[in-house]
C-alpha positions as CSV (number, residue, x, y, z in Angstrom):
1,M,-6.5,-11.7,13.2
2,A,-9.2,-9.3,12.5
3,E,-12.3,-8.4,14.5
4,G,-15.2,-6.6,12.9
5,E,-15.5,-5.6,9.3
6,P,-14.9,-2.5,7.3
7,T,-18.1,-0.7,6.1
8,R,-18.3,0.1,2.4
9,A,-20.5,2.1,0.1
10,P,-19.4,1.2,-3.5
11,Q,-20.8,2.9,-6.6
12,V,-20.2,2.6,-10.3
13,D,-19.1,6.0,-11.7
14,S,-18.9,4.9,-15.4
15,I,-19.2,1.8,-17.4
16,D,-19.0,0.6,-21.0
17,E,-18.8,-2.8,-22.6
18,T,-15.3,-3.6,-21.4
19,S,-14.4,-1.3,-18.5
20,A,-15.8,0.4,-15.5
21,A,-14.7,3.0,-12.9
22,L,-15.8,2.6,-9.3
23,T,-15.5,4.7,-6.1
24,D,-16.1,3.6,-2.5
25,C,-15.9,4.9,1.0
26,V,-14.2,2.4,3.2
27,D,-14.8,3.0,7.0
28,T,-12.6,0.9,9.3
29,S,-14.0,2.4,12.5
30,D,-15.5,-1.0,13.5
31,Y,-12.5,-3.1,12.2
32,T,-9.6,-4.0,14.6
33,E,-6.5,-6.1,13.9
34,V,-5.4,-8.2,16.9
35,Y,-2.2,-10.1,17.5
36,V,-3.1,-13.8,17.5
37,K,-0.5,-14.9,20.1
38,T,-1.2,-12.1,22.6
39,G,-4.8,-11.0,21.8
40,K,-3.6,-7.4,22.1
41,T,-4.9,-4.8,19.6
42,V,-2.5,-3.8,16.8
43,P,-1.8,0.0,17.2
44,V,-3.7,2.2,14.8
45,G,-2.4,5.6,13.6
46,T,-4.1,8.8,14.6
47,G,-5.4,9.5,11.1
48,P,-9.0,9.2,9.9
49,R,-10.6,5.7,9.7
50,R,-12.6,6.6,6.6
51,H,-10.9,6.7,3.2
52,H,-11.9,7.4,-0.4
53,Y,-11.2,4.3,-2.6
54,T,-11.1,4.1,-6.4
55,A,-10.9,1.1,-8.6
56,S,-11.1,0.2,-12.3
57,A,-12.5,-3.0,-13.6
58,I,-12.3,-4.8,-16.9
59,K,-14.6,-7.3,-18.5
60,T,-12.6,-10.4,-19.6
61,G,-13.9,-13.9,-20.4
62,G,-17.5,-12.7,-19.7
63,K,-16.6,-11.7,-16.1
64,W,-15.8,-8.4,-14.4
65,V,-12.3,-8.3,-12.8
66,I,-11.0,-5.5,-10.6
67,W,-7.9,-4.2,-12.4
68,T,-6.5,-1.4,-10.3
69,T,-7.2,-0.1,-6.8
70,T,-6.1,3.0,-5.0
71,I,-6.8,4.0,-1.3
72,E,-6.6,7.8,-0.9
73,R,-5.5,7.9,2.7
74,D,-5.2,11.7,2.7
75,R,-8.9,12.0,1.5
76,T,-11.8,11.2,3.8
77,C,-15.4,10.5,2.8
């Protein structure tokens, strides 16, 4: 179970008629996972809670669809 929500700051870096590149800063400082049975918090590593996130999107059938995603855990934002 999750308590709280990650904070995001997405932006479109490039776009054309059929594809787009996006970046985001995902901050999980106010997001906590909790074991349902015990109510105890799931342990979190000691690394940063803000990560750089990249994605590509394609336009298909008149709709934008996220095609690839990468969380760069060694890069903070």
